[in-house]
C-alpha positions as CSV (number, residue, x, y, z in Angstrom):
1,M,-27.7,21.3,-11.5
2,S,-26.1,18.2,-9.8
3,Q,-24.3,17.4,-13.0
4,E,-22.8,20.8,-13.2
5,L,-21.6,20.6,-9.6
6,N,-20.0,17.2,-10.4
7,K,-18.0,18.7,-13.1
8,L,-16.5,21.4,-10.9
9,E,-12.8,20.8,-10.0
10,P,-12.1,20.4,-6.3
11,I,-10.4,23.4,-4.7
12,K,-6.7,22.5,-4.1
13,A,-4.8,23.7,-1.1
14,P,-1.9,26.1,-2.0
15,R,1.4,24.4,-2.3
16,F,4.4,26.2,-0.7
17,D,8.1,25.3,-1.0
18,E,9.9,24.4,2.2
19,F,11.5,27.9,2.3
20,T,8.1,29.5,2.5
21,E,6.9,26.9,5.0
22,V,9.7,27.7,7.4
23,F,8.7,31.4,7.5
24,L,5.0,30.7,7.8
25,G,5.8,28.2,10.6
26,Y,8.0,30.8,12.3
27,I,5.3,33.5,12.1
28,G,2.7,31.1,13.4
29,I,4.8,30.0,16.4
30,V,5.7,33.6,17.4
31,I,2.2,34.8,17.1
32,S,1.0,31.8,19.1
33,I,3.5,32.5,21.9
34,A,2.5,36.1,22.0
35,I,-1.1,35.4,22.2
36,T,-0.5,32.8,24.9
37,A,1.6,35.1,26.9
38,F,-0.5,38.2,26.9
39,L,-4.1,37.1,26.2
40,M,-4.7,33.7,27.6
41,P,-5.6,33.1,31.3
42,A,-2.9,31.8,33.6
43,V,-4.6,28.3,34.0
44,A,-4.4,27.7,30.2
45,K,-0.8,29.0,29.5
46,E,1.1,25.8,30.5
47,Y,-1.1,23.7,28.4
48,L,-1.0,26.0,25.4
49,Y,2.9,26.4,25.7
50,S,3.0,22.6,25.6
51,I,1.2,22.5,22.3
52,I,3.5,25.2,20.8
53,L,6.6,23.3,21.8
54,A,5.2,20.1,20.5
55,A,4.5,21.9,17.2
56,M,8.1,23.1,17.0
57,V,9.2,19.4,17.1
58,Y,6.4,18.2,14.9
59,L,6.8,20.7,12.1
60,P,10.3,19.7,11.0
61,V,9.4,16.0,11.1
62,I,6.1,16.2,9.2
63,R,7.4,18.6,6.6
64,S,10.6,16.4,6.0
65,E,8.1,13.6,5.1
66,K,6.1,15.8,2.8
67,H,9.3,16.8,0.9
68,R,10.7,13.2,1.1
69,R,13.8,14.2,2.9
70,S,15.6,12.1,5.5
71,L,15.5,13.4,9.1
72,H,19.3,13.0,9.0
73,E,19.5,16.1,6.7
74,Y,17.9,18.1,9.6
75,G,20.4,16.8,12.1
76,I,17.7,14.6,13.7
77,H,19.5,11.3,14.3
78,L,21.5,9.3,16.9
79,K,24.1,7.9,14.6
80,T,27.1,9.9,16.2
81,W,25.6,10.3,19.7
82,K,28.7,9.5,21.7
83,K,30.9,11.8,19.6
84,D,28.2,14.5,19.8
85,I,27.9,14.3,23.7
86,L,31.8,14.6,23.8
87,F,31.7,17.5,21.5
88,A,29.1,19.3,23.8
89,V,31.2,18.7,26.9
90,I,34.3,20.2,25.2
91,V,32.4,23.2,24.1
92,M,31.0,23.8,27.6
93,L,34.5,23.4,29.1
94,I,35.7,26.1,26.8
95,V,32.8,28.5,26.7
96,F,31.2,28.4,30.2
97,P,34.2,29.7,32.2
98,F,34.3,32.7,29.9
99,F,30.5,33.2,30.2
100,I,30.7,33.0,34.0
101,I,33.5,35.6,34.1
102,G,31.6,37.9,31.8
103,N,28.3,37.5,33.8
104,H,30.2,38.3,36.9
105,F,31.4,41.6,35.6
106,W,28.0,42.4,34.2
107,N,26.3,42.0,37.5
108,D,29.1,43.6,39.4
109,L,29.7,46.7,37.3
110,M,26.1,47.3,35.8
111,F,24.0,46.4,38.9
112,S,26.4,46.2,41.8
113,R,25.3,42.7,42.6
114,R,27.3,40.5,44.8
115,F,27.9,36.8,44.3
116,E,26.7,34.4,47.0
117,F,26.3,30.8,45.6
118,R,22.7,29.6,45.9
119,L,20.8,26.9,44.1
120,P,17.6,27.9,42.2
121,D,14.3,27.2,44.1
122,T,13.4,24.6,41.4
123,N,14.9,21.1,41.9
124,L,18.1,20.8,39.9
125,A,17.3,17.5,38.3
126,Y,13.9,18.8,37.2
127,L,15.6,22.0,36.0
128,F,17.9,20.0,33.6
129,L,15.0,17.9,32.4
130,Q,12.9,21.0,31.8
131,H,15.5,23.0,29.9
132,I,16.9,20.1,27.8
133,L,13.8,18.3,26.9
134,F,11.1,20.8,26.9
135,I,12.9,24.0,25.9
136,A,16.3,23.3,24.2
137,L,15.0,20.2,22.2
138,P,12.0,21.9,20.5
139,E,13.8,25.1,19.8
140,E,16.8,23.3,18.2
141,F,14.5,21.1,16.2
142,F,12.7,24.2,14.9
143,Y,15.6,26.7,14.5
144,R,18.8,24.7,14.0
145,G,17.2,21.6,12.6
146,W,14.5,22.9,10.3
147,M,15.2,26.6,9.7
148,Q,19.0,26.6,9.5
149,T,18.9,23.5,7.1
150,V,16.3,24.9,4.8
151,L,17.9,28.4,4.6
152,T,21.3,26.8,3.9
153,R,19.8,24.9,1.0
154,K,18.7,28.3,-0.5
155,W,21.8,30.2,0.4
156,P,24.8,27.7,0.7
157,A,27.6,28.5,3.1
158,K,30.7,30.0,1.6
159,L,32.9,30.3,4.7
160,K,34.8,27.6,6.5
161,F,35.2,28.3,10.2
162,I,36.8,25.7,12.6
163,G,35.6,22.8,10.6
164,A,32.1,24.1,9.8
165,D,30.7,25.5,6.7
166,L,29.0,28.8,7.5
167,G,27.3,31.7,5.8
168,F,25.0,34.6,6.6
169,V,22.3,32.0,7.3
170,I,23.6,31.5,10.9
171,V,23.1,35.3,11.4
172,L,19.6,35.3,10.0
173,T,18.7,32.1,12.0
174,S,20.0,33.7,15.1
175,L,18.3,37.1,14.5
176,L,14.9,35.3,14.0
177,F,15.7,33.1,17.1
178,A,16.3,36.3,19.1
179,I,13.3,38.1,17.9
180,G,11.1,35.1,18.7
181,H,12.2,35.4,22.3
182,L,10.5,38.8,22.4
183,A,7.1,37.2,21.8
184,S,6.8,36.1,25.5
185,I,8.8,38.8,27.3
186,P,9.3,42.0,25.2
187,S,12.6,43.1,26.9
188,P,15.6,44.2,24.9
189,F,17.8,41.9,27.2
190,R,16.0,39.0,25.5
191,L,17.8,39.8,22.3
192,A,21.0,38.7,24.0
193,V,20.2,35.1,23.0
194,F,21.4,36.0,19.5
195,F,25.0,35.3,20.6
196,P,24.6,31.8,22.0
197,S,22.5,31.1,19.0
198,L,25.5,31.7,16.8
199,L,27.3,29.0,18.8
200,F,24.5,26.6,18.4
201,C,24.4,27.1,14.7
202,W,28.1,26.6,14.3
203,M,27.8,23.4,16.4
204,R,24.9,22.2,14.2
205,A,27.0,22.8,11.1
206,K,30.1,21.2,12.4
207,S,28.6,18.0,13.9
208,G,25.7,17.6,11.4
209,S,23.5,16.7,14.5
210,L,21.3,18.4,16.9
211,I,22.5,16.4,19.9
212,S,25.3,18.8,20.9
213,P,23.5,22.1,20.5
214,I,20.5,20.7,22.5
215,I,22.9,19.7,25.3
216,V,24.7,23.0,25.4
217,H,21.6,25.0,25.0
218,G,19.8,23.2,27.8
219,C,22.9,23.4,30.1
220,S,23.4,27.1,29.3
221,N,19.8,27.7,30.5
222,V,20.4,25.9,33.7
223,L,23.7,27.7,34.3
224,M,22.0,31.0,33.7
225,N,19.3,30.1,36.3
226,M,22.0,29.1,38.9
227,L,23.8,32.4,38.3
228,N,20.7,34.5,38.5
229,A,19.9,32.8,41.8
230,S,23.4,33.6,43.1
231,Y,23.6,37.3,42.5
232,H,21.8,39.8,44.8
């Protein structure tokens, strides 16, 4: 009997290509967020969300090693950090004024809210740290770093737009990004993140780095917090 058992071949774990791994990772992340948001006790939520965010950073890194790809391919590098920071500042100087004006008309016309400048209750320095390092960074690693890169390999970009090669992948990535936001708060307003995601995807494609989309993503969140605190 022991000899027969020794002859049995070990069970091999299924091998998935990186395209399949991205979608399995996405499904796992979204389900984990939903379970944490609606089924877990409040005392455990912060700890569990930290694990999920860590996974969003860890997955692109560990899968790149498995597939023997450089992290540079996923935009994870500091080689052009000065240029990337300048790029982020230029984008914010162009985009943020239009966003502030649009947000004002939205609050004024739709909800009859009036503007009175107030800072959020949370310390502003902590707010920047929270949204850049603990929200924007893991989300950009996962969506613009891993997902956008892998999907673009499968469906190469065919359109040139302001110095970036783009395709329908940025729409698909942004759609999945928006749907993923429904996992924690199932409100249709959450789908609005589809539009800034298009900007982040373009920045990722143009710069070849995640630094600029991380900065703009995090600062956009802080700006939104400041605007929400100022309309009543």
